[in-house]
LUMTIRO-643360 format. One record per residue (C-alpha): x, y, z; residue number from 1. Coordinates in steps of 0.1 Angstrom, whole numbers, plus 5000, padded with zeros to 4 digits. Example, Ala and Ser with C-alpha at 12.3 -4.5 7.8 and 13.67 -1.06 7.14 Angstrom:
<rs>
(r (5123, 4955, 5078), 1)
(r (5137, 4989, 5071), 2)
</rs>
This chain:
<rs>
(r (5449, 5090, 5141), 1)
(r (5450, 5058, 5160), 2)
(r (5444, 5026, 5139), 3)
(r (5405, 5017, 5151), 4)
(r (5400, 4978, 5151), 5)
(r (5365, 4980, 5138), 6)
(r (5341, 4946, 5141), 7)
(r (5322, 4927, 5114), 8)
(r (5298, 4952, 5093), 9)
(r (5263, 4949, 5105), 10)
(r (5238, 4937, 5077), 11)
(r (5205, 4946, 5087), 12)
(r (5189, 4926, 5053), 13)
(r (5205, 4898, 5063), 14)
(r (5187, 4888, 5096), 15)
(r (5155, 4866, 5086), 16)
(r (5123, 4887, 5087), 17)
(r (5088, 4874, 5097), 18)
(r (5057, 4885, 5087), 19)
(r (5045, 4914, 5114), 20)
(r (5009, 4919, 5110), 21)
(r (5017, 4957, 5129), 22)
(r (5035, 4968, 5098), 23)
(r (5002, 4965, 5077), 24)
(r (4986, 4982, 5108), 25)
(r (5011, 5004, 5102), 26)
(r (5011, 5012, 5066), 27)
(r (4970, 5017, 5072), 28)
(r (4980, 5043, 5099), 29)
(r (5000, 5063, 5076), 30)
(r (4977, 5061, 5046), 31)
(r (4946, 5063, 5066), 32)
(r (4936, 5094, 5049), 33)
(r (4936, 5076, 5014), 34)
(r (4916, 5043, 5033), 35)
(r (4888, 5068, 5048), 36)
(r (4888, 5087, 5014), 37)
(r (4883, 5057, 4989), 38)
(r (4861, 5038, 5011), 39)
(r (4839, 5073, 5018), 40)
(r (4841, 5071, 4974), 41)
(r (4827, 5032, 4979), 42)
(r (4799, 5042, 5002), 43)
(r (4786, 5067, 4979), 44)
(r (4785, 5051, 4948), 45)
(r (4769, 5024, 4968), 46)
(r (4740, 5046, 4977), 47)
(r (4741, 5067, 4950), 48)
(r (4734, 5029, 4926), 49)
(r (4707, 5023, 4953), 50)
(r (4691, 5044, 4950), 51)
(r (4688, 5059, 4915), 52)
(r (4684, 5023, 4896), 53)
(r (4650, 5011, 4893), 54)
(r (4637, 4982, 4912), 55)
(r (4639, 4950, 4894), 56)
(r (4606, 4920, 4901), 57)
(r (4612, 4885, 4891), 58)
(r (4589, 4857, 4887), 59)
(r (4592, 4819, 4878), 60)
(r (4574, 4796, 4859), 61)
(r (4580, 4759, 4861), 62)
(r (4575, 4735, 4831), 63)
(r (4570, 4697, 4839), 64)
(r (4583, 4685, 4804), 65)
(r (4578, 4650, 4799), 66)
(r (4575, 4628, 4768), 67)
(r (4551, 4610, 4750), 68)
(r (4538, 4584, 4768), 69)
(r (4537, 4553, 4744), 70)
(r (4551, 4548, 4710), 71)
(r (4533, 4526, 4682), 72)
(r (4564, 4522, 4666), 73)
(r (4587, 4513, 4699), 74)
(r (4566, 4515, 4730), 75)
(r (4581, 4495, 4751), 76)
(r (4617, 4522, 4753), 77)
(r (4594, 4547, 4746), 78)
(r (4580, 4552, 4780), 79)
(r (4604, 4557, 4801), 80)
(r (4620, 4575, 4779), 81)
(r (4638, 4602, 4799), 82)
(r (4642, 4637, 4780), 83)
(r (4670, 4653, 4774), 84)
(r (4667, 4688, 4795), 85)
(r (4703, 4705, 4778), 86)
(r (4691, 4707, 4749), 87)
(r (4653, 4716, 4762), 88)
(r (4668, 4739, 4780), 89)
(r (4684, 4758, 4748), 90)
(r (4646, 4754, 4732), 91)
(r (4633, 4775, 4761), 92)
(r (4656, 4808, 4752), 93)
(r (4655, 4796, 4714), 94)
(r (4643, 4822, 4688), 95)
(r (4608, 4809, 4680), 96)
(r (4597, 4804, 4719), 97)
(r (4610, 4843, 4722), 98)
(r (4586, 4847, 4694), 99)
(r (4557, 4831, 4703), 100)
(r (4563, 4848, 4733), 101)
(r (4557, 4880, 4717), 102)
(r (4527, 4874, 4704), 103)
(r (4514, 4863, 4740), 104)
(r (4525, 4893, 4758), 105)
(r (4517, 4919, 4726), 106)
(r (4553, 4930, 4723), 107)
(r (4579, 4935, 4693), 108)
(r (4594, 4907, 4686), 109)
(r (4625, 4918, 4679), 110)
(r (4623, 4942, 4714), 111)
(r (4616, 4908, 4730), 112)
(r (4648, 4891, 4715), 113)
(r (4668, 4918, 4726), 114)
(r (4658, 4919, 4761), 115)
(r (4655, 4883, 4763), 116)
(r (4691, 4884, 4768), 117)
(r (4691, 4903, 4801), 118)
(r (4659, 4890, 4814), 119)
(r (4654, 4860, 4807), 120)
(r (4670, 4828, 4820), 121)
(r (4660, 4790, 4822), 122)
(r (4672, 4766, 4848), 123)
(r (4673, 4730, 4856), 124)
(r (4672, 4723, 4889), 125)
(r (4695, 4696, 4901), 126)
(r (4677, 4661, 4916), 127)
(r (4690, 4637, 4941), 128)
(r (4671, 4612, 4935), 129)
(r (4664, 4609, 4893), 130)
(r (4678, 4627, 4865), 131)
(r (4657, 4663, 4868), 132)
(r (4627, 4669, 4839), 133)
(r (4620, 4702, 4856), 134)
(r (4622, 4738, 4837), 135)
(r (4625, 4768, 4856), 136)
(r (4620, 4798, 4833), 137)
(r (4620, 4834, 4854), 138)
(r (4616, 4869, 4839), 139)
(r (4630, 4902, 4853), 140)
(r (4606, 4932, 4854), 141)
(r (4604, 4964, 4862), 142)
(r (4569, 4955, 4881), 143)
(r (4554, 4924, 4894), 144)
(r (4529, 4922, 4875), 145)
(r (4550, 4925, 4844), 146)
(r (4573, 4899, 4856), 147)
(r (4545, 4873, 4864), 148)
(r (4529, 4876, 4829), 149)
(r (4566, 4876, 4813), 150)
(r (4575, 4846, 4831), 151)
(r (4541, 4827, 4821), 152)
(r (4543, 4837, 4786), 153)
(r (4582, 4823, 4780), 154)
(r (4568, 4793, 4797), 155)
(r (4537, 4790, 4777), 156)
(r (4554, 4797, 4745), 157)
(r (4576, 4766, 4754), 158)
(r (4551, 4745, 4760), 159)
(r (4533, 4752, 4728), 160)
(r (4561, 4750, 4708), 161)
(r (4571, 4713, 4719), 162)
(r (4537, 4705, 4720), 163)
(r (4541, 4711, 4683), 164)
(r (4569, 4697, 4679), 165)
(r (4553, 4664, 4697), 166)
(r (4524, 4667, 4673), 167)
(r (4541, 4667, 4647), 168)
(r (4563, 4635, 4655), 169)
(r (4529, 4617, 4657), 170)
(r (4515, 4631, 4624), 171)
(r (4549, 4614, 4604), 172)
(r (4536, 4581, 4623), 173)
(r (4507, 4581, 4612), 174)
(r (4521, 4590, 4580), 175)
(r (4539, 4555, 4576), 176)
(r (4508, 4533, 4596), 177)
(r (4485, 4548, 4565), 178)
(r (4512, 4541, 4541), 179)
(r (4521, 4509, 4555), 180)
(r (4485, 4501, 4558), 181)
(r (4475, 4512, 4521), 182)
(r (4501, 4489, 4508), 183)
(r (4489, 4458, 4529), 184)
(r (4457, 4464, 4515), 185)
(r (4467, 4459, 4476), 186)
(r (4486, 4428, 4483), 187)
(r (4460, 4415, 4505), 188)
(r (4432, 4421, 4475), 189)
(r (4461, 4412, 4449), 190)
(r (4469, 4373, 4469), 191)
(r (4430, 4369, 4470), 192)
(r (4425, 4368, 4429), 193)
(r (4461, 4348, 4427), 194)
(r (4437, 4320, 4455), 195)
(r (4407, 4325, 4425), 196)
(r (4425, 4317, 4403), 197)
(r (4446, 4288, 4411), 198)
(r (4454, 4260, 4433), 199)
(r (4491, 4245, 4430), 200)
(r (4502, 4268, 4457), 201)
(r (4470, 4276, 4472), 202)
(r (4483, 4266, 4502), 203)
(r (4515, 4290, 4507), 204)
(r (4492, 4316, 4493), 205)
(r (4467, 4312, 4518), 206)
(r (4496, 4320, 4546), 207)
(r (4515, 4347, 4531), 208)
(r (4472, 4359, 4531), 209)
(r (4473, 4351, 4563), 210)
(r (4506, 4370, 4573), 211)
(r (4495, 4401, 4553), 212)
(r (4456, 4402, 4567), 213)
(r (4475, 4402, 4609), 214)
(r (4501, 4430, 4597), 215)
(r (4468, 4452, 4587), 216)
(r (4449, 4444, 4615), 217)
(r (4480, 4456, 4638), 218)
(r (4486, 4490, 4614), 219)
(r (4451, 4499, 4622), 220)
(r (4452, 4485, 4654), 221)
(r (4480, 4515, 4655), 222)
(r (4460, 4540, 4638), 223)
(r (4434, 4534, 4659), 224)
(r (4454, 4544, 4692), 225)
(r (4471, 4575, 4687), 226)
(r (4442, 4597, 4693), 227)
(r (4453, 4588, 4729), 228)
(r (4486, 4598, 4731), 229)
(r (4500, 4624, 4751), 230)
(r (4517, 4648, 4729), 231)
(r (4510, 4675, 4754), 232)
(r (4548, 4679, 4760), 233)
(r (4547, 4689, 4798), 234)
(r (4522, 4712, 4821), 235)
(r (4530, 4749, 4831), 236)
(r (4532, 4757, 4867), 237)
(r (4525, 4790, 4869), 238)
(r (4545, 4820, 4882), 239)
(r (4532, 4833, 4916), 240)
(r (4536, 4873, 4911), 241)
(r (4567, 4891, 4935), 242)
(r (4558, 4909, 4960), 243)
(r (4597, 4920, 4969), 244)
(r (4623, 4933, 4943), 245)
(r (4649, 4907, 4934), 246)
(r (4684, 4911, 4942), 247)
(r (4706, 4929, 4970), 248)
(r (4686, 4954, 4991), 249)
(r (4696, 4996, 4990), 250)
(r (4712, 4987, 5022), 251)
(r (4727, 4957, 5013), 252)
(r (4742, 4974, 4985), 253)
(r (4754, 5005, 5004), 254)
(r (4772, 4980, 5025), 255)
(r (4783, 4958, 5000), 256)
(r (4797, 4992, 4979), 257)
(r (4813, 5003, 5014), 258)
(r (4833, 4971, 5018), 259)
(r (4841, 4973, 4981), 260)
(r (4858, 5007, 4988), 261)
(r (4876, 4996, 5020), 262)
(r (4893, 4967, 5001), 263)
(r (4900, 4993, 4972), 264)
(r (4915, 5015, 4995), 265)
(r (4938, 4986, 5011), 266)
(r (4949, 4976, 4984), 267)
(r (4956, 5011, 4968), 268)
(r (4973, 5023, 5007), 269)
(r (4995, 4990, 5002), 270)
(r (5008, 4993, 4965), 271)
(r (5014, 5035, 4974), 272)
(r (5032, 5026, 5006), 273)
(r (5055, 4994, 4989), 274)
(r (5066, 5025, 4962), 275)
(r (5075, 5051, 4990), 276)
(r (5107, 5047, 4992), 277)
(r (5107, 5074, 5026), 278)
(r (5121, 5059, 5057), 279)
(r (5094, 5052, 5089), 280)
(r (5111, 5040, 5113), 281)
(r (5139, 5026, 5128), 282)
(r (5139, 4994, 5111), 283)
(r (5140, 5005, 5077), 284)
(r (5168, 5028, 5087), 285)
(r (5184, 4995, 5100), 286)
(r (5182, 4980, 5065), 287)
(r (5187, 5011, 5042), 288)
(r (5218, 5019, 5067), 289)
(r (5232, 4986, 5074), 290)
(r (5236, 4992, 5108), 291)
(r (5218, 4998, 5139), 292)
(r (5197, 5019, 5155), 293)
(r (5212, 5043, 5178), 294)
(r (5187, 5060, 5192), 295)
(r (5149, 5075, 5186), 296)
(r (5146, 5112, 5190), 297)
(r (5113, 5136, 5190), 298)
(r (5124, 5168, 5165), 299)
(r (5129, 5199, 5182), 300)
(r (5104, 5226, 5188), 301)
(r (5119, 5266, 5175), 302)
(r (5116, 5283, 5206), 303)
(r (5129, 5323, 5204), 304)
(r (5168, 5331, 5206), 305)
(r (5189, 5362, 5214), 306)
(r (5192, 5387, 5193), 307)
(r (5222, 5413, 5189), 308)
(r (5226, 5450, 5178), 309)
(r (5182, 5454, 5183), 310)
(r (5175, 5428, 5160), 311)
(r (5147, 5409, 5163), 312)
(r (5147, 5375, 5182), 313)
(r (5157, 5346, 5160), 314)
(r (5136, 5311, 5166), 315)
(r (5161, 5281, 5173), 316)
(r (5161, 5248, 5178), 317)
(r (5152, 5236, 5218), 318)
(r (5176, 5214, 5233), 319)
(r (5159, 5189, 5253), 320)
(r (5187, 5181, 5279), 321)
(r (5193, 5218, 5288), 322)
(r (5158, 5234, 5284), 323)
(r (5129, 5204, 5298), 324)
(r (5160, 5177, 5313), 325)
(r (5127, 5159, 5325), 326)
(r (5109, 5151, 5299), 327)
(r (5113, 5120, 5276), 328)
(r (5126, 5142, 5246), 329)
(r (5159, 5145, 5270), 330)
(r (5159, 5108, 5287), 331)
(r (5161, 5095, 5245), 332)
(r (5187, 5124, 5240), 333)
(r (5208, 5105, 5269), 334)
(r (5199, 5069, 5256), 335)
(r (5215, 5079, 5227), 336)
(r (5246, 5094, 5249), 337)
(r (5248, 5057, 5265), 338)
(r (5249, 5041, 5238), 339)
(r (5271, 5063, 5223), 340)
(r (5299, 5064, 5250), 341)
(r (5297, 5022, 5254), 342)
(r (5302, 5017, 5218), 343)
(r (5332, 5045, 5220), 344)
(r (5346, 5027, 5248), 345)
(r (5345, 4991, 5225), 346)
(r (5360, 5010, 5199), 347)
(r (5382, 5041, 5211), 348)
(r (5359, 5067, 5198), 349)
(r (5368, 5099, 5201), 350)
(r (5360, 5125, 5172), 351)
(r (5324, 5114, 5162), 352)
(r (5309, 5137, 5128), 353)
(r (5274, 5140, 5128), 354)
(r (5257, 5142, 5092), 355)
(r (5223, 5143, 5076), 356)
(r (5207, 5114, 5049), 357)
(r (5190, 5146, 5035), 358)
(r (5176, 5186, 5041), 359)
(r (5146, 5171, 5058), 360)
(r (5172, 5169, 5094), 361)
(r (5199, 5189, 5109), 362)
(r (5227, 5175, 5122), 363)
(r (5236, 5206, 5141), 364)
(r (5205, 5203, 5165), 365)
(r (5213, 5164, 5176), 366)
(r (5253, 5171, 5173), 367)
(r (5241, 5205, 5203), 368)
(r (5221, 5178, 5221), 369)
(r (5249, 5151, 5223), 370)
(r (5270, 5176, 5232), 371)
(r (5251, 5189, 5263), 372)
(r (5244, 5155, 5272), 373)
(r (5278, 5145, 5269), 374)
(r (5289, 5177, 5296), 375)
(r (5260, 5170, 5315), 376)
(r (5275, 5137, 5319), 377)
(r (5310, 5150, 5333), 378)
(r (5329, 5147, 5302), 379)
(r (5346, 5170, 5281), 380)
(r (5337, 5180, 5250), 381)
(r (5340, 5205, 5224), 382)
(r (5308, 5211, 5193), 383)
(r (5329, 5218, 5160), 384)
(r (5308, 5239, 5141), 385)
(r (5320, 5220, 5102), 386)
(r (5291, 5230, 5086), 387)
(r (5307, 5262, 5067), 388)
(r (5274, 5267, 5044), 389)
(r (5253, 5273, 5076), 390)
(r (5258, 5256, 5111), 391)
(r (5233, 5266, 5135), 392)
(r (5252, 5256, 5163), 393)
(r (5260, 5292, 5164), 394)
(r (5226, 5303, 5171), 395)
(r (5220, 5276, 5197), 396)
(r (5248, 5282, 5220), 397)
(r (5238, 5323, 5209), 398)
(r (5278, 5327, 5204), 399)
(r (5292, 5351, 5176), 400)
(r (5306, 5333, 5144), 401)
(r (5328, 5363, 5131), 402)
(r (5355, 5339, 5138), 403)
(r (5361, 5306, 5141), 404)
(r (5372, 5272, 5124), 405)
(r (5378, 5292, 5085), 406)
(r (5397, 5310, 5100), 407)
(r (5420, 5285, 5119), 408)
(r (5420, 5262, 5087), 409)
(r (5431, 5293, 5064), 410)
(r (5449, 5312, 5087), 411)
(r (5461, 5289, 5114), 412)
(r (5459, 5299, 5149), 413)
(r (5456, 5281, 5188), 414)
(r (5420, 5268, 5188), 415)
(r (5419, 5279, 5225), 416)
(r (5413, 5313, 5212), 417)
(r (5385, 5306, 5189), 418)
(r (5371, 5279, 5210), 419)
(r (5337, 5298, 5234), 420)
(r (5319, 5289, 5262), 421)
(r (5286, 5289, 5260), 422)
(r (5267, 5304, 5284), 423)
(r (5231, 5290, 5271), 424)
(r (5218, 5270, 5246), 425)
(r (5183, 5270, 5229), 426)
(r (5174, 5299, 5244), 427)
(r (5179, 5280, 5281), 428)
(r (5206, 5290, 5304), 429)
(r (5227, 5262, 5308), 430)
(r (5237, 5245, 5346), 431)
(r (5276, 5263, 5350), 432)
(r (5284, 5224, 5360), 433)
(r (5274, 5221, 5322), 434)
(r (5289, 5250, 5309), 435)
(r (5321, 5242, 5319), 436)
(r (5329, 5212, 5301), 437)
(r (5314, 5221, 5272), 438)
(r (5332, 5245, 5242), 439)
(r (5319, 5257, 5210), 440)
(r (5346, 5257, 5175), 441)
(r (5323, 5287, 5152), 442)
(r (5322, 5278, 5114), 443)
(r (5338, 5311, 5112), 444)
(r (5332, 5331, 5080), 445)
(r (5317, 5317, 5051), 446)
(r (5349, 5302, 5025), 447)
(r (5345, 5303, 4988), 448)
(r (5359, 5266, 4986), 449)
(r (5351, 5253, 5017), 450)
(r (5354, 5218, 5007), 451)
(r (5388, 5227, 4999), 452)
(r (5398, 5238, 5038), 453)
(r (5378, 5211, 5050), 454)
(r (5399, 5186, 5029), 455)
(r (5431, 5192, 5038), 456)
(r (5456, 5184, 5063), 457)
(r (5450, 5214, 5088), 458)
(r (5419, 5199, 5096), 459)
(r (5438, 5162, 5105), 460)
(r (5462, 5184, 5129), 461)
(r (5433, 5199, 5142), 462)
(r (5410, 5170, 5149), 463)
(r (5446, 5152, 5163), 464)
(r (5451, 5184, 5184), 465)
(r (5417, 5177, 5198), 466)
(r (5414, 5145, 5198), 467)
(r (5438, 5147, 5227), 468)
(r (5422, 5176, 5244), 469)
(r (5388, 5166, 5247), 470)
(r (5373, 5133, 5251), 471)
(r (5343, 5141, 5227), 472)
(r (5349, 5162, 5204), 473)
(r (5318, 5165, 5179), 474)
(r (5312, 5181, 5150), 475)
(r (5282, 5184, 5122), 476)
(r (5282, 5190, 5087), 477)
(r (5260, 5200, 5058), 478)
(r (5238, 5169, 5043), 479)
(r (5249, 5151, 5020), 480)
(r (5223, 5155, 4994), 481)
(r (5237, 5191, 4993), 482)
(r (5276, 5195, 4999), 483)
(r (5302, 5170, 4996), 484)
(r (5316, 5183, 5030), 485)
(r (5307, 5152, 5054), 486)
(r (5329, 5126, 5030), 487)
(r (5357, 5151, 5033), 488)
(r (5355, 5150, 5074), 489)
(r (5342, 5114, 5076), 490)
(r (5372, 5097, 5068), 491)
(r (5397, 5114, 5094), 492)
(r (5371, 5111, 5122), 493)
(r (5366, 5085, 5143), 494)
(r (5333, 5074, 5134), 495)
(r (5298, 5090, 5114), 496)
(r (5266, 5091, 5133), 497)
(r (5237, 5098, 5106), 498)
(r (5205, 5115, 5111), 499)
(r (5178, 5104, 5094), 500)
(r (5137, 5116, 5094), 501)
(r (5107, 5097, 5096), 502)
(r (5084, 5097, 5064), 503)
(r (5108, 5128, 5049), 504)
(r (5147, 5109, 5047), 505)
(r (5144, 5089, 5012), 506)
(r (5153, 5053, 5018), 507)
(r (5177, 5057, 4987), 508)
(r (5192, 5089, 4998), 509)
(r (5203, 5064, 5033), 510)
(r (5219, 5043, 5009), 511)
(r (5233, 5065, 4985), 512)
(r (5253, 5078, 5016), 513)
(r (5265, 5043, 5032), 514)
(r (5280, 5036, 4997), 515)
(r (5301, 5074, 5000), 516)
(r (5309, 5063, 5032), 517)
(r (5323, 5032, 5026), 518)
(r (5341, 5047, 4996), 519)
(r (5359, 5071, 5018), 520)
(r (5366, 5041, 5048), 521)
(r (5346, 5063, 5072), 522)
(r (5335, 5039, 5105), 523)
(r (5295, 5038, 5107), 524)
(r (5288, 5036, 5140), 525)
(r (5250, 5038, 5136), 526)
(r (5218, 5059, 5129), 527)
(r (5197, 5085, 5144), 528)
(r (5160, 5082, 5136), 529)
(r (5140, 5113, 5143), 530)
(r (5106, 5105, 5148), 531)
(r (5075, 5131, 5144), 532)
(r (5054, 5107, 5164), 533)
(r (5038, 5105, 5196), 534)
(r (5075, 5112, 5217), 535)
(r (5079, 5140, 5192), 536)
(r (5050, 5159, 5201), 537)
(r (5053, 5148, 5239), 538)
(r (5085, 5171, 5239), 539)
(r (5066, 5204, 5220), 540)
(r (5040, 5202, 5248), 541)
(r (5065, 5194, 5281), 542)
(r (5093, 5223, 5267), 543)
(r (5066, 5244, 5259), 544)
(r (5051, 5256, 5294), 545)
(r (5090, 5256, 5302), 546)
(r (5099, 5285, 5286), 547)
(r (5065, 5306, 5282), 548)
(r (5066, 5308, 5320), 549)
(r (5109, 5326, 5315), 550)
(r (5118, 5353, 5294), 551)
(r (5146, 5345, 5271), 552)
(r (5178, 5349, 5289), 553)
(r (5193, 5378, 5276), 554)
(r (5230, 5374, 5258), 555)
(r (5256, 5385, 5278), 556)
(r (5271, 5422, 5276), 557)
(r (5275, 5428, 5235), 558)
(r (5293, 5460, 5237), 559)
(r (5327, 5440, 5228), 560)
(r (5328, 5410, 5207), 561)
(r (5353, 5400, 5232), 562)
(r (5327, 5399, 5259), 563)
(r (5304, 5377, 5236), 564)
(r (5316, 5345, 5250), 565)
(r (5340, 5332, 5270), 566)
(r (5367, 5316, 5257), 567)
(r (5375, 5279, 5271), 568)
(r (5401, 5276, 5295), 569)
(r (5421, 5242, 5296), 570)
(r (5453, 5233, 5317), 571)
(r (5483, 5242, 5299), 572)
(r (5495, 5204, 5297), 573)
(r (5465, 5198, 5275), 574)
(r (5469, 5223, 5248), 575)
(r (5489, 5215, 5219), 576)
(r (5509, 5234, 5191), 577)
(r (5487, 5237, 5155), 578)
(r (5508, 5217, 5129), 579)
(r (5522, 5237, 5098), 580)
(r (5492, 5246, 5071), 581)
(r (5496, 5230, 5034), 582)
(r (5515, 5251, 5013), 583)
(r (5479, 5256, 4995), 584)
(r (5462, 5270, 5030), 585)
(r (5491, 5286, 5035), 586)
(r (5483, 5305, 4997), 587)
(r (5445, 5311, 5004), 588)
(r (5458, 5325, 5038), 589)
(r (5475, 5350, 5020), 590)
(r (5458, 5361, 4988), 591)
(r (5427, 5340, 4994), 592)
(r (5393, 5353, 4995), 593)
(r (5375, 5352, 5027), 594)
(r (5335, 5365, 5024), 595)
(r (5321, 5376, 5058), 596)
(r (5288, 5373, 5069), 597)
(r (5267, 5408, 5054), 598)
</rs>
């Protein structure tokens, strides 16, 4: 094998990524069932809450809070005194007020105290001009009448409590003034007696007596004005009886529950998708593989194939380039062919391994599609069933698998003798110009140690000889997660094409395959993404009618094994002698176990 000058490795992860709303839309499309279910749960929960919860009515009483109009001890400052509304807001919800309200509406104080935590609210509305002196007391109840009565009861109880506090302040002032008047009266009486007994200090005593008389007169005047003080504490504006329930209506709760369910569904879908490692689009395949996606192909539907020895017809994958050459699926395969031919011309690729990242996709089907497409373009192609654990190539092309690759690798021989020229693919007869350019080398009997014969000098010699005889040699292999056969072949071919299935292949499997290919020194060409979207459904629709109206093509005469399929005849100059088989392979050929299919 000649040395290849490979270009710089493709690094999809190094490319800058931008936020694309289509990615989020694709997440919703992938998880739409989850989103719909959670949205419906939210809607049902909202409807259940709306129609099972009792209605609640809210009534609001307004209290205009006022201070004392004028106080005898500080007349000037008391007139314009502002009430601390934060304090009054707390007082309106205090236990003494709740106890008074319980007496008004004939309720137990402890029960009303517990209910007030959820049903009572006291607010101070903002004022744009001056500091507000208004309290809004709101009570929630099951009926409009109870809500109105509760709000008025709390407002009345608060005002009663405030009136009592202000009345206590006035009583305190009155007590102070009475004590002051009594003291002044005693001093006046004492001074009057002194003035009658002596004359030496008459003038000073008279002045002092006048002062005390003035003070006593002022105190008497203040006492006389106390009944005129306004100690009501404010005024109550009664609550109006509510006509409609408070809060959100049934429809609003239903809509809110639906929207909340939708939001939770979208979040859950995004989180679940973030933890989902499955490859869902070509871009994810490129990032995991570190190589470009060569093509996006639909899955191959199964069609009835030929039968042998009177057995039941078998289901084989349909080959779009043979069964439905005008379909979109066939055009996708031709796009893969064009891309692969262009890459092969630049990098001198002749032997190509098709490897599946896991067991969800078949490398045999893609290899068959690629082989037919290359032969359709006039190129000589050899398909090698290198999947020694169950290649589907013999079934796809309706070929016997009694002899093949395993016989060549163990016992040696001429590959031309065991290479078959298929007459049909996927149950459809191949056109003659395709059949004469296409050769298939079956896998042959299953071997006990398949990896040993694939990883041998005989395999190297076989690939080298067929590389010179054909323009393209395409090999299939078992999935890397199932067997290491693909790794044994990958380092001996010119390039590897990796197959991944949409929503089935995990990104970790692709990354692990890439690391293993790097370890064996394989040249990675790119990936093929098997999409289960519209293209796959279109392929099934387009392939179905063409095969439904045409009975399965009968295989050739099976009376003689050698007549099952004609061997490929190449010009004598194209024949290359087989290299010497290594000692280990020769020993197995002499006495090693060979398992024949049952």
